[in-house]
C-alpha positions, -999 to +999 in steps of 0.1 A: +706+439+467+684+466+452+674+443+424+664+416+449+644+441+468+626+453+437+618+417+427+605+410+462+583+441+462+570+432+428+561+397+440+542+411+470+523+435+447+515+406+424+502+385+453+482+414+466+467+421+432+457+384+428+441+384+462+422+416+453+410+398+421+395+369+441+357+368+443+342+366+478+307+350+479+281+344+505+259+313+505+230+315+530+206+287+538+182+275+565+196+240+574+211+234+609+249+233+611+248+195+616+224+189+587+237+173+555+227+205+537+253+225+556+279+197+551+272+197+514+275+235+513+310+233+528+320+206+504+308+228+475+327+258+488+359+239+494+358+222+459+351+255+441+379+273+459+403+245+451+394+242+415+395+280+409+429+281+427+414+305+454+399+329+429+364+321+443+360+319+480+325+311+495+315+319+531+286+297+544+259+311+566+237+282+579+206+281+602+190+313+589+220+334+600+213+360+572+176+361+578+145+340+572+144+319+540+121+344+521+144+372+532+176+354+521+160+346+487+151+382+482+186+393+491+199+367+466+178+381+438+190+416+446+226+404+447+232+412+484+236+374+490+253+356+461+238+321+465+210+304+485+192+271+489+155+279+488+128+253+485+104+252+456+078+266+479+099+298+485+106+301+447+069+299+441+066+336+448+086+343+417+073+315+394+039+298+398+053+266+383+074+260+414+043+259+435+033+227+418+062+207+432+048+204+467+013+193+457+004+168+485+010+131+479+024+134+443+054+111+444+056+074+450+092+075+463+125+094+460+134+079+426+101+091+412+106+126+426+141+127+411+129+116+377+103+144+377+123+173+392+156+167+374+139+160+341+108+175+326+101+199+354+135+215+351+132+220+314+097+235+320+104+259+349+141+268+350+137+297+325+114+314+350+143+317+375+163+336+349+135+362+346+135+365+384+173+372+384+185+337+395+204+310+378+196+273+386+227+253+396+212+220+407+186+202+429+199+192+464+176+175+489+152+183+517+129+153+517+094+139+523+077+158+551+063+138+580+040+148+609+051+149+646+030+158+676+030+156+714-007+144+718-013+111+702-002+086+675-015+093+640-026+063+620-057+077+602-067+112+590-091+115+619-061+115+643-050+148+628-082+166+634-079+194+660-041+192+663-024+226+663+004+221+638+031+245+628+039+247+591+062+271+572+044+300+554+038+279+523+004+270+510+011+234+500+019+223+535-008+245+551-034+233+527-025+196+532-027+199+570-059+219+570-075+194+546-068+168+573-085+189+599-054+204+616-053+239+630-023+255+613+000+280+629+029+298+612+059+301+635+095+311+626+116+279+625+141+295+649+113+297+675+098+263+668+117+243+694+106+266+722+070+268+708+068+230+709+082+227+744+058+254+757+028+238+741+021+268+718+015+242+691+010+204+694+031+194+664+050+203+633+059+186+600+094+182+585+116+156+569+131+130+593+166+145+589+153+179+601+134+164+630+166+145+641+192+172+635+172+199+653+163+175+682+125+181+678+120+147+693+127+162+728+091+174+729+075+154+701+068+118+710+047+108+680+060+106+644+037+096+616+054+088+583+029+106+562+052+118+535+026+144+526+048+169+507+082+165+490+106+192+481+143+199+476+167+226+484+173+243+451+208+257+447+206+291+429+230+319+423+223+356+416+223+363+379+242+395+385+270+375+401+268+346+376+273+370+346+306+382+362+321+347+362+342+333+333+327+303+314+352+280+331+342+293+365+305+288+357+313+253+346+331+246+379+302+260+399+276+238+381+297+207+384+305+211+421+269+221+429+257+189+413+284+168+430+275+183+465+237+179+458+242+142+448+262+136+480+235+153+501+207+132+485+226+100+493+235+111+528+199+121+537+183+090+523+209+066+536+207+080+571+169+081+573+163+045+585+190+048+612+176+082+623+141+066+627+156+039+649+174+065+670+141+084+673+124+053+686+152+048+711+146+084+723+110+074+731+093+084+699+064+063+687+065+059+649+035+050+629+031+041+592-003+054+581-021+043+549-012+073+527-041+065+503-066+075+530-048+108+535-045+115+497-083+109+493-089+141+514-067+164+494-092+177+469-097+210+489-059+214+490-056+210+453-084+235+447-066+260+469-034+254+451-050+266+418-048+302+432-010+302+436+000+277+409-026+281+382-049+254+370-031+249+337+003+246+355-011+220+379-025+200+350+008+201+331+027+191+363+004+162+372+009+150+336+046+150+341+043+131+374+020+104+359+044+100+329+073+095+353+058+066+372 
């Protein structure tokens, strides 16, 4: 009896010790709960927990629950948040090279963007993240940004003039909109829906998946498929946390990040046509402007980008983009 009790107690202690050895992580991001970015995050967390036999557990905090994107990224670098999904625009604060990614009207389509960002750009810029205290896991998706407004259909650059448009606090989007004559306002994304409904701003710009998932169409009855900027969510982990993982755990994290990111890319892109149709059914007028006319006005935007990206970096990046066509 005593022997059985001792064995039982030892088993309990062993389980408790194993649980104590498990790593608890936080992954914070800005996508809505219904957005594929959050679904992919959960897929990633579940797969990592399963493959590490519960030794790594990841809690997901969507929809800016841990703070604004710049705040979450800063916490990630400090190690207070273990992982995040910033855009290249947010990473640009820590590496000028990342500011090049969102240069207006750079990519012909999704395949072209993938070829650049998964290939030569990654080899060129990833080391900068290491210096900032981050480790690159994989590119996920965000998408081509398109313009919505409540005032009028946009078919030419002249239609943008005078519109008060909300952008994130990132120069590539601000510079693109201002080059077209828009009046730019920076509003926290959590406050955007109310700002649009109250007419504080006329419009905003985001990928179709964001417009749809966040129901921005309730107050935005005009969508112009401008595709003016493209960017992805970049899955990064704190270097402080990364260095504590075993080589096998690091391998699992990279593999499952890539798997989740590939799923998200497909989900976002496959759903886009259907979401556009649903937006039309909700009363949104969709226009397909001639992008060449918009790109022709981007010289001031490119010149402004020199300040945050560096002229040499932009030249190197544009060369990559041209080579990937």
